[in-house]
N, C-alpha and C positions, 0 to 999 in steps of 0.2 A: 881589844875586841877579841872574843872568843871564835873558835872555828865554826860553832854553829850559827851564829849571827853573820858571819862573812858568807856562808853558803846562802841565807836567806836573801842577803842583799844581792849577791850574783843572781839569784833566781828571779828576783823582781825587775832588775834591770833587763834581763833576757825577755820577760814578759812584756815590758814597756817597749822593747825594740820590735817585738812581733805586732803589738797593737799599732805602733807607728807604721809600720810597714803595709798592714792591711788598711789602715786609714788611707794611706797615699794611693794604694791599688784601687780603692772604691771611688776615690775623689776623682782620679784619672779615668776611670771607666765612665763615669757620670759626664765629665767633661767631654770625653770623646764621642758618647752618645748623643749629647747636645748638639755637637758639631755636625754629626750624621743627619740629626734630624733636620737642622737648619740647611744642609746640603739637598736633602731630598725634598725638601718643601719648595726649593727653588728649580725643580725638574723641568724639562722640556714640555711644551704643549704636546697633547696626544694627537696623534694624525691618523684619522679614519675617513672612509669615503662619505661623503656630503652629497645632497641631493635637494631638491625643491618639488612639492607637489605639483601635478599637472591636472589642466582641465581638459578632458578629451571624452570620447565615446568609447565604450565598452561593448563588445559582443560577448554576452553572457551565455554560459553552459551550464547545465545541471546533470551531473552523472549518477546513474544508479545502476544497479544489478538485481536480477530476480529471473522467475520462469516465466514462460510464454504459454498461459493455459488457454483450454478452449472457452469460447464464449458462451457454449452451451453443452451440457452433458446431462443425462439424466438415467435412471434405473427405470426399465421397463418391467411392470409386474403383471401378474395374473389378476384379472378381475373375479375369477371364480375359483373354486376347489376343483381339482381334478389331476389325473395323471398326464405328465406330457407325453403325448402320442407321437408327434414329430418335431424334430428340429431342423429349420429350413435354412438356416445360415450358420456359417462360421465365423470365428473371430477374425476380424480385420476385414470383413465383407462390408462393402458400401451398400447402404439400404436407403431406399426412398421413402420419403413421408407415406404412411398407410400401407407399406409392405408387410405381409406376414412373417413373423420371425418364428414362430412355433405355434403348434396346433395341440390342443388338450383333447382328451376323449369326449366326444358329444353325446354318448348314448342317453345319459341322464338329462342333460339339458336339451336334448332334441325332444325327448318324449315329454318333458315339461312344457315345452314350447309348443308342441301339438296339442296338448290338453288345454293350455291357456287359450290357444287359437280358436278350439272348438268351441269353449265357454264363451269367448268374445263374438263368435259369429251368432251363436244362440241368443246372447242377449242383444245383439244388434236386431235380430229378427222379431225378438219379443217387442222391442222399442218401436219398431216400425208398425206391427200390430197394434199397439197401445196408441200410437198416433193416428192410425187410420180410424180406429173404433171411436176416440174423442172427437175426431172431426165429424163423423156420421152422428153421433148422439148430440153435438152441439147444434146441428141442423134440425135435428128431432126436437130439440128444446126450443129453437126458435119458433117452431110451428105449434109449440104447446103441446106435442106428443109425448112427452116425458116431463118428469117434475125436476126440479132443481137439485134435489138430493140424489136422484139418479144420474145426473149429469157430473155431480162432484164424486160419484163413485168411480167414474171413468176418468175424471182428471186424476184422482189419486193412483189409479193403476197405472196412468201414462207416467207420473213423476216416479212412482216406484219401479217401473221398467227403465227409466233414464238412469237411475240411481245404480241398479244392477249392471246397466250397459257401461257406464263410467268406471265401476269396480273391475268388470271383466277387462275393459281397456287397459286399465292400469297393471292388472295381472299379466296381459298380454305383452305389454311393453317391457315389464320387468323380465319376463321369461325369455323376450327376444333379446334383450340387453345381456342376459346371462348366456344365452346362446352364442351371441356376438362374441361375448367375453372368453370363450373357449379358443378364439383367434388371437394370438398375441401379436401385435402390430406396432410399429415404431410410429410415434407422433411427428417426426421429423427426420429430413434427410441427415444421414451421418454414416460413421463407421463403428461396426460391432467392436467395442473395446475389451468386453469381456462377457463371456457366457458362463453362467453361474452353474447350470445344472445339465445332465445329459437326459436322453429319452428314458422314460420309465419313472423319473421321479415325481412324487405327489405334491404337487404345488398347492398351498393354501392362497387364498385371495389375499393380494398384497405382497406376496412373495416374490422379491426381484428376480428376474430371469436372465436379463441382458442389460449391459450396460452401453448405452449409445453415446457418441461424441461427435459434435461438429466441428472440425478443425478448418473449415474453409475460412474461418476467421479468428484470430489469436488475441489475447488481451495481457496487458500487465499492470499490476497495481503499483502505483508510485506515491510515496510521501513527500509533498513539497513544503520545504521549510518556510516559515511565516515571512521570512525576509526576502523570499524569492517568488512570491505569489503574483506579485505584479507583473512578472515576466512570462508566465505561464496561462496560456487561454486555450479554450477548445478550438482545435484547428493548428496548434503548435506542432511543429515537425519534431520527430524523434527518428535517430538513426540507431538501429540495433546490430550489434556484432554477435555473431553466435561461434564461440570457441569451438564447439564439437563438430560444426560443420566448415570447417578450415576457414573460420573468422568471416563465414558469408556475412554481408551486410544486407539488411532489409529496413525498408521505411516504415514507419508507423505514424500515426496521428492521435493527438490527445482528444478523445471524444467526450469526457466527463471530467468535472472539476467539482468538488465538493463546495458548497457555499459557505461551510463552517469549519473551524479548525477543531482538530482534536483539542481537548482541554488538559490532556496530560503531555503531549509532545509539542503543541503549538504547531502542527502541521496541517496540511489540507490534502486529503486523499484524491487522486486523480486516476482515471483510466486511460490506458493507450491502447489503440486497436490497429491490428496488423492484418492485411488482406493476405490470404493463404489459399488462392483459388485451385492450386494443383496439388494441395495437401502436402507439399514437399517438406513442410516444418512439422515435426511432431509435437503434440501437446506437452507441456510440461518441461520443455528443453530450456537449459540455462542460457541467458544472454546478457550482455553488458549494453548499456544505452545512453545515449547523450540526447537531452532535449535542447532544442535550439531556442533560447528564450529571447524575448523581445530586448533589442539593445537600448542602452541607457546613454543619454546623450548629454554633454556638458557636466560631467560629475568630475570631482576632485578624486584623484587617483595618485598613490604612492606605491613603490616596491613593497613587496610582502617581507623582503630582509629587513625593512625599517622597523617592523612589528616586535616589541619586546614584551612577553606576558609576565605580569606581575600581579599577585593576589587576585588571580582569575580575571584580570583586566587587561585590554589590549593598550599598550603605551608606545610613545616614540620619544627620542631625544630630538628635542629644538634647540638649536643654537642661539643664544641670547647674549650679546656682547661677549662673544668668545667662550662662553660658559654652557656645558649641557645641562638642559633642564627638561625632566621628565613630564610628559603630559600623557593623560588619558585620552583616548579617542573612542568615538562610535563609530563602528563600520557596516557597510552593506555588504555588496557582493564581493566575494574572495574567489579568484581563479587565474590561472596562467600567470602565476607570480606577481599579480596585482591586487591591490585593496582599494575598494571603493570607501572614502572617508565621508562621513556624515556630519562630524563634529569633531571640535578638539584643536585642528590646526586649520591654517589658510594657505592659499597658493604662494603667499609672500614668504613664509617660514622657509629657514633652512634647516633641514633635518640629517640625522645620521642614517645612513643606509647599509651599514655594516660593521663589524669590529666592536660591537656593543659590549662584548666581554672585557673589554680594556677600559670601559668608560663607567664612571660612576657619577651621580647627581653631583653637581659642581665642579667637574672636571674641566681644565682648560683645553680647548680643541683648537688644533692647528687650522687656521683658515687658509684654504687653497680654493682650486677650481671646483666650481659647483657643478655637478652633472647628476642626471637620473640614473643611478646605477642599480 
C-alpha cells in the first residue's frame, strides 16, 4: 500500500468516527427531549381562585360627566333700525321680564307714530260719518223718499270708509309697534350675560344687543346606553359633584327621556334638571354625576375579575370534570366590580375568578374551596 492510499484510509476513518459521534449526540438529545416532554405532560394541576355565580339584587349606578347649562338663554335684538341712545343695564345685572335694557333714538319713530295716529283718527271719523249717512238714507228709502240707486251710493261710501279705516288702523298699529321697538326689553327674568354694543352704535333690526341667561334652573344632557334604559325613568335621582366648587354636591332629577334610541350609538338622550334658586352655580360649569338607577332583583352575578376578553367577546372559564372550559357569556349591568350575567352560565357552575393568565383551554385545575372572590 502506497503512502497516498494510507492517507485516504485514515481520513475516511476519521470522517466515519465524526459521523458516529454526531449520530450519538442527536439520538441522545431526542431521547432527552422525549423524556422531558413526558415529565412536563404529567405536571401538577393549576391552582387558581374559584367561585360560583350568585343570585342577588344589585343597586345600579350610571356615571357621566358634562356641563351644567342654563335651561334658557337668548339674544335680545332690536326690532327697528336706530342709534342706541341709552344702555340701561350692565353685564351681570339681574333683569325682570319686560324690563328695559336699552333705548334707541325715537325721533323718526315718534314722528311716524303721530302721523299714523292722525290718519287713523281721520279715518275713524270718516267711517262714523259714513255710518250715520247710511242710517239716515236707509230710513228715507224705507219711506220711498229716495231711489235704491241713491241708497247704493251711500252703502258704497260706507264700505269705502271702512276700508280706509282698516288700512289706517293697520298703519297705526305698525307705527306703534316700531315706536315700542325702540325700547329693548327682556322677555324673561335672567342675568345679562353679554352686552354686545355701547351707546351710539347704530343697530339694524334683528341685531343682537344683549344675551340674557336664566340660571335659576340648570340642565345636563346624558346618553343612556341601551342596556341601561330600563333603570332610568323620569324622576330618577342624580347626584352632581362640582370639582371647581370644592366638590360641592347638588341634587338633580331626570326630567326627560327620549322615546327613541340614536341609530348610531344605540343610546337614549335624557335631560337632568337642577334647581339653582340663588344662582350659586354658574352656567356651563363642569360636573361629575351619578344616576341612581332602579335596582334589579334576583339576577345572576359574577365578579368582574372572572371575565376574559377574547375576540371582542366576554368569556369565563368554567370547571368541567376538573378541566378549564371557556364559555361565551352575555352580560347586562357592570359596576362596582360585579357583572350581571344574562346567559352562558348558571348558578351551579364553578368558575375561575382570577389568575387566568396561567390557564389555557383544557388545563387541569386544582379543586379546592370555592368562594366568590
